[in-house]
N, C-alpha and C positions, 0 to 999 in steps of 0.2 A: 786873054782874059787873067791879069796880074796877083798872084797871090804872092803874100810876105806870111812867113811862118814866125812865131814868138814861143820860147819856150827855155828849157832846160837840155840837159846834156841828150834827153832821148831821140826828142826832133834835132837837135845837132845831126847824131847820128853817130856817135860812142857806142864803142862795140868792147869786150876782153878780149884780147887776142893777145897768144903765148908765143914769147921770142925765145927758143932754148928754153933755158928752167925758168924764165920769169913770165910774169903776165903784165902786161899793162895795155892803158887805154890806147887805142886808135881810132880813128874813124873812117865809119865804113865807105868803102867804094861807092853802092848804092845805097842810101841815106833813104828816111822814107822819104823827106823831101825833094830828093830826087829822082824819087821812083812816082812819085806823083805828081811833077813835071814830064816826065817820062810819057806815064800814060795816058793822062788829061791831055799833054801839048801845050803847056803853057809856061811862061817864065816864073818861079816863086824864087821869093829871096829869104832866104834863111839867116833869121837872126836869133838864134836859139843859142847858147851860151851853157858852154859842164859849170854844174853847181845854181843854177839861176833860180834863184825863187822869185813869189810875184811881185816883193816889193824890188827889187831890181829888178825884172823884167820890166814895171813899172818906170821905172828910169832912164832902161834901154828906148822905151815907147816916146817918152817926152822927147828923147836927143834925134828920134828916129821920124817924127810925125811925120814932114814934108814929105818924105823918101816914103812912109804907108799910105799917105793919103789918094794915093793913085791908083791903088790896090782896090779889087773888087771883095776879098773875104780877106782876113787874117785868121791862120790856124794858133789858137792857146793852145799851150802842155804847158801845165802846171800842176804844181803839188807832191809830187815825191821828195825833192829837198825840203819844200816846207814842212812837211810833216816829219824828217828828221832830227835824230839828236848829232849832239857832239858828243859822239860815244867816247874818244881817248879822256874827256871830262865827268863824264858819267864812271869811268872805270877809277879814275884817283880819287872822286869827292862822291862814290853812291853815298853818302848820308842828304848832301845838299842838295836845294830845289832845282831842278833840270826840263827847261821846256824846250819845244821843239823850234827849227829853227822862226818859223814864223808862228807867233799863238794863233788860233782858229780863227777866233772875232778880225782879228788883225789880216789872215789870209783872205776871208771873205768877203773887209771892206774894201780891201785894196783891190781883186780881183774885179769887184759888182765896175769901180772907178775906171781899169782899167779898161772896162767894156762900155765906159759911158764914153771915154776920152774916143774911141775909134768910130763910135758913133757917130760923133761931133766932128768928125772929119768925113762923112759921111762912107766908112768901112763898115763892113758887116763880120762880127766875131762869129766863128766857129770854137767850139770850146770840145776839147778831146781829153775823156775820163781818165782816171790813171790807169795803165798796166798792171798787170795784178803782178805782183812780187812772191819771191821764195825765201822767208824770213830767215831760217837755218842756213842756205844757203851764202845770206846776207852778214848774220854772223860771225858765218866761220871765215866772211872775207876779210868783214872790215877788223876783227880780230885775231887773223894766222899769226901776229910778230908777237901777242900779247904773252903777258906771265899764266900761268892757268890761276894764279890770286886774279889780276887784273878782270879776265873770265870770268869768275867766279864773283866779284861785284856787281858786274852790269847784270849778270846771271841772276843776283839775287833781286836787283832793283827792277827784272821785268819780270818779278815776281817768279819765277822760278821756269819759264819758258818763253821760248822766244814768237809765239802766238801774239805776244802783249807789243812787237815790232808791226805783224800784220795789222793788227787794231787799231793802229794809231793808223798806219796805210791807209786802209779802210775810210778810216771815219773825216779823212780829208777826202778820198775821191767822192762819199755822200756829199759834204760840204760843195765838192766843184758841182754835184747834179740841181743843190738847190737852188747854186748860182744862177742856172743855166735857165731852170724853172724861172724865178723869179724874176731875171731880167728879160724873159724871153728870146733866150740865144740858142739857136740850135746845138745837139748837142751830140758829139759821135762816140757812142759805147763802144771802145776800145775793151774796156775789161772781160763783157760777157762773152762777144767771141773769143779771145785769147785765155777764157776758161774754159769754153766747151769742153765735153768731151773728156774733160781732169789731165788735156794737153799743155796745161800751160808752161811747166816746166821744160817742155821742148819749146818752146819759145824766147826762152832767158838765156843768157852769159849765165856761166859760170859764179860772179859776185850777186847772184840773185837780183838784178834789181832794171839791169841793163836789158833791152829785147837783142837778140842777136840776129845775124841777118835772115833766117825764117818769119821773126819775131817781126822787127822793120818792113820787109815784105808787106805781112798782114796788114799790119796797120798801116800801109800807104794805100790796099787795095779798099780799103775800106774809107779814106776817107774819099777816096777817086767817087767810091758807091754815089757817099754822099752828094758830091761835089754835081754829080750827075743828075740827081732828083731836085736838085733844088732852081 
């Protein structure tokens, strides 16, 4: 039973690794999709792309519709990049208006259109919720090379707390859940499982946003459990 995965760097299997004094992004040798294929005993085509938003995902879908059409299910994993901001632009011009990479209304409209397109070719979508993030780690990561002034500009824009980043992430996660409800699409709750027991930090890379090897294994386990009951 063939599966296809569409999403961003999380579904692609990107992790942050250390190479001497440097940190860099690499592909996990046993990413979420590969582990699902191994555990479920099925071919899974991974069309995830680093930095992908739902609008970019729709373009990938349109190009690959014929390839996707023979699948039984398509895993959809979006929202992290959509809810994010151009932090460098905020740091340099904090007094200007800055919107998320994908405004919320566009995110919802596009996501629902993607679901409709999949069903038109006979494929059932499965929506993954957003994995939890650690806003303090994320802020420290993306601002690590900045001057104190640039860091303070962003903190001022955030209202003095990195919790504002977390709130935006949660807003898009809730929107994703509502999309699943409105379209009657099966939903895999990655978020709740990874924050149980207050251990979400253990599942994340040092950048605060990408699941590490343990996090990817947990997400794969949740996906396979859902597939087994469908």
